[in-house]
N, C-alpha and C positions, 0 to 999 in steps of 0.2 A: 720621803722624797718630796721636794718642793714641786707643786703642781704647775702645769702649763695649761692655762685656760685659753686655748687658741682655736678650738674647733667651732668657729662661728662664721656666718656668711661674711665675706669680704675681708677675712683675716689676712689673706695673701695678696699683696699688691707689688708687682714687679715694675719698677720704673723703666727697665730695659731688659731685653732677653740676653742670656749669657752666650758666650761663644758656642758654636755647634760643630761637633765632630761626627764622623761616620765610622761605625764598626761593622766589619763584614766577617761573618763566621763561616769557615769551611770545615765541616765536622769530621772528615775522614782522617784516619791515621793507619800506619802499617800494622801496629800492635798497640793496644792500650796498656799503659804503664800501671803497675799495681797501686801507685799512690795517687793517680790522676782522678779528680772528681769533676773535670770539665766535661762538656757535652761533646764527647768524641766517640767515633764508631769505627771499628776495624774494617778496612777495605776488603771487599770480596769481589775479585774480578776487576774489570775496567771501571774507572770512575765515570759517572754520568756528567762530565764537565759541562758540555753545552747545555744540557737540560737544566742543570743547576744554575748556570749563568742566566739562562732565560728567566728562571724563577726569581733570581735576585733582582733582575731589572723590573719585573712586575711588582716585586716588593717595594722597590724605591718609588715606582709610579703611584702605588696605592698610598704611599706616605707623603706625597708631595703637598697635599692640602695642609698638613701639619707643619711643614717647614718652608712653605713658599716664601721666596724672597730672601731667605737666609743663606749666608755663605758657609761653606765647609772649610774649617781651618786645618783639619788633619784627617787622615784615613788610616785605620789599623785593620789589617787582614790577619785574623787569628784563627785558632783551631783547637783541636785537631792539628793537622799538619798541612798548612796551606801550600807549602813547597811541593806537595804531591801534584798540584795542578801545574800544567805546563806554562812556561813563560807566555806562550801565545794566548792561553786562557786568561792569565792575569792582565795581559794587554787588552783583551776584549772586555774584561771586567772594568778596568779603569777608564777605558774609552766610553763605556756605557754610563759610568758614574758621571763623567764630565758632560755627557750629552743631556743628562737629566738634572744635575745639581750644579750650583755655582761653586767651583773649587777655587780657593785662594791660589794665586800664581805660585806662591812659595809654600804651598801646603806640604806638611810632613806626611809621607806615605810609607808606612811600615808593613813589612811582610815577615811573619814568623816562619822559621825554617828549622828543620832538624838535620844534624850532620849526616845522617844516613840516607837522606833523600835529595841531596844537592851535590853539584860539582861545579867547577869553574864556569862551564858553558851556561849552565842554568842561572847562575848569579848574573852573568852578563846579560842574559835574556830578561831577567827580572828588572835589571837596571834600565834596559832599553824600553821596557814596558811602562816605566814611570815610577817604579819603586825607588825611593831615595834613602830608605833606612831599613836595615835588615836586623832581625833579632834571632839569634841562634840558641836553641835549647841544648846547651852542652851538659849541664848539671854536675858533671865531674870529669876530671882527666884521669882518674884512677880506675883501672879495669875492674878492680874488686867492687868498687862502689857502683859502677855502671851496671855490673851484673846484679848487684843487690837491688838496684832500682828498676830492673827489667828493661833497660835501654837497649835499643837494637844497634847502636853505633859503637865503634871502638874509640879509644882515646886518640889513636892516630887519625881516624876519620874526623874527629872533632878539630884537631889541629889543622888538618888540611882544609876543612871547611872555613875556619877563621882566616887562614891565609888567603883563600880564594875570595872571601867576602871583602877583605881589606883592599884587594886589588880593584874591585868594582864599586865599592861604597866608601864614602867618607864617614858615614854615620853607621856604626855597628854596635849592637848590644849582644852580650852573651849572658845567659842565665846560668847561675851556679847555685847549688844547694849545699847546706851543711847540716850537722847533727844527723848524719845518715846512719843506717844500720851498722853497728860495731865500728863506727868511725872514731878515730882519736883526734885530739886537737891538732897534732902534728900533720895528720892526713888532710884535715880541712885547710890548714894553713898552706900546705903544698899546692892545693888546687888554686887558691887565689894568687899564689906566687906565679903560677903559670899564666894566669890571666894578666897579671901585671907585666909580664915579659912581652906579651902580645901588644900591649898598649892600646887596646880597643877603647873607643871614646866613652863607652857606657857599660856598666856591670850591674846586673840585678842579682842580689844575694838573698836567697830564701832559706829559712829554716824549715826542714821537713816536718810537716804536721800530718797526723793521721786523720783523714776525713771520712765521714760516713759514705756508704755506697761505693767503697773501693775495696780492692783485694786486701790491702794492708789493714783495713778496718776489721775484716773478718779473720785475717791471719796476721796479726800485728808482729812486725819484726822487733828485734831488740835494739832500741834506740839509746843514745847517750843519756845519762841522768840530766835532770833539769839544770843543775849547777854547771855541769860540763858544757851543755849546750849554750848557756848564758856566757860562759867564758869564751866559747867559739865565736859567738856574736861580737863580743868586745874586740877579740883579736882580729876578726875580719874587718871591722870598722877601722881599727887602728892601722892595719896593713894597707887598706885602700886609701886612707887619708894620707899616709906617708908616700903613697904612689901618685899623689896629685889629684885624687878624685874627691869631689864634693859630695858629702852625704846629704841628700836633699829630701829623701822620703824614706820611710821605714826600711825598705828593701832596695832602694835605688841609689846608685853612685855614678856620678858623671864628671868628666873633665869640663872645665869652664866652657860654657856656650853649647854643651851637648846634652842638656836635659831633654827628656822625652816630652815633647809638647803635647802629644795626644794624652798620655797618662796624667800630665799636669792638669789638663782640662777635667779629667775625672776627679782628681783630688781637690780641685778648686770648685767642685760642684757645678761644672759646666754641663751643657746638654750634649747628648750623643744619640744619633739615630742608629739603632741596632737592626741589622738585617742578616738573614741566614738562619739555618736550623738552630734553634735554641738561643738565639741572640736576645739580649736584653737591651733596653734603652731608657733614656730619660729625656723628656721634652718639656720645656716651660712655656707658659702662656701668661699674659698679663695678670690673670687672677688665679692661677693654679700651676702646680707642678705635677707631671704625670710620669708613670712608669709603663713600659710595654714589654711584651715578650712574644717570641715566635715559637711555633711548634718545634719540639726537640728532635723527633725522629726525622731523618732526611726524607724518607718516602712520604711521610705525612706533610712535611714542609712543602714538598714540591706539588702538593695538591692545590686546589683553588684558593683556600683561605689560610694564609700562613700566620696571621695574627691571632693568638689564642688568649691574650690577656692584655688589658689596658685599664689602668686604675689611676685615679687622682690620689696623690699622696696627702693624707690628712695633715692639716697645718700643725697639729701637735706632734707629728712625727718628723717634721722637716728639720728641727734643730739637731736631732740625733743623726739623721741622714747626712746633714751637712758636716757635723763634727766627725762622723765615722770616716769621712774622706779627708777633710782639711787638717785634722789633728795627726794624720800620718806624715804630714810635712814637717821636717825638722825645724824650719823657721816659722811654722804656723801660717797664719793668714792675717791680712789687714782687717781691722775691725769692720770697715765699711763693706767688706766682701760678704759678710753674713747677711746683711739686709739686701744687698744686690742679688744674691743667689736664692734666698728663701722668701723674699718679700715680707719679712717680719722684722720688727725693731730689735736691736741688740738687747734692749731692756727685757725682752721676753725670756732671756736666759741669764740675766745678771746674777740672780741668786745662785744658780748652778755654777756659773763661772767662779763666783766667790768661794763656793764650797770646794771646788777643785783646787783653787789657788791656796786655800787654807791647808789642804792636805799635801801641798808641795808638788802637785802634779802638773801645774799650769802656772805660767807667768804672763803678765800683760802690762801694757802701758796705754797711752791714749791712742796709739796708732796700730799696734800689733798684739795678737794673742798667739802664744806658742806653748807647746809642751815643754816642761823641764826635762832634764836628762832622766830623772826618775819617772816622769810621765811617759817618756818614750819607751822605757823598758817595762813599764807596767801600763801599757796602752789600754788594755781591756778595763782596768780599774778606772782610768780616766774617762773612757767613753761611757762607762756605766752611769756617770753623773748626769748624762744627757738623755738617758732612756726615757721614752714617754711613759706616763703613768698607765698602769694596767688595771 
């Protein structure tokens, strides 16, 4: 592997700081799904909504010196199941954010919701609170697949939730999964045909993967063979393209003008302040890029010191971290973005770019660097070219 000799004083020099977003994590859910490796915790009794909101505000206030004077371009409230919180609590949360941070007037504000925890009145309440984008965790419209995934909602509840969301929101995303336990190609195709009939502005399509520290890891289900899963991916991409959706990131499909601005900021290696139990974040400064993390357990988070980790990303690791995000974009990135986000010259990775290009994983010109179709389908192989030396 070609070395990267970048760990020296002054290696990182950012001419300007990237856009800044806010991520808020609400960690509770009704029941943890067997495939889920997110920081989520099953609800037991009433949720401590006000106590948690108070802690979130203290978290923001403690972070102000690191983001002072910067504007927030988007807010994403994720989980867990944030829609378990009442619309009144979400209103209090967003009011508190606006009182402490400078939010762009047209900031995209997303709330994740599960079909089993919402109804039309709650969607109207979330919209009145200031949420302008809703993301619904449908996963499948097939009762057999919902059961196999341990989901608590029914297919009918999913349909009703989408209908209700489309009444209150112009910007709606639904999450769907494929390559599910014992799923056939026809079953996967049927799920996405339902999504197409709803005509939602955005669809996120994820292949089920078995992650450590999940029930599926210890008791793995029978998943479709690799070749069948790859065929499902191609069929999903073709179906959504035919339905007018632009494939702009590995798992993201949007109608024109409806791309998720918050997630684009991640993929373009922008900054984000992460607050809430288990939240992670990335903040840049003129001479360094840092990562931070909060305490994972809700009870621990609500104690005095929520920040449990804060590190400077070594300069030698920045190329990989940048590529890990930017090469997920179907159209890749403009060449100048690498230097703007990492503070390093593009020449630092020239040899590795050439290596990936020779392997047919990447293509480039004077303006843009993008994965080839082969690079998109073998993304791990492409990313391996930018791993820091061990």
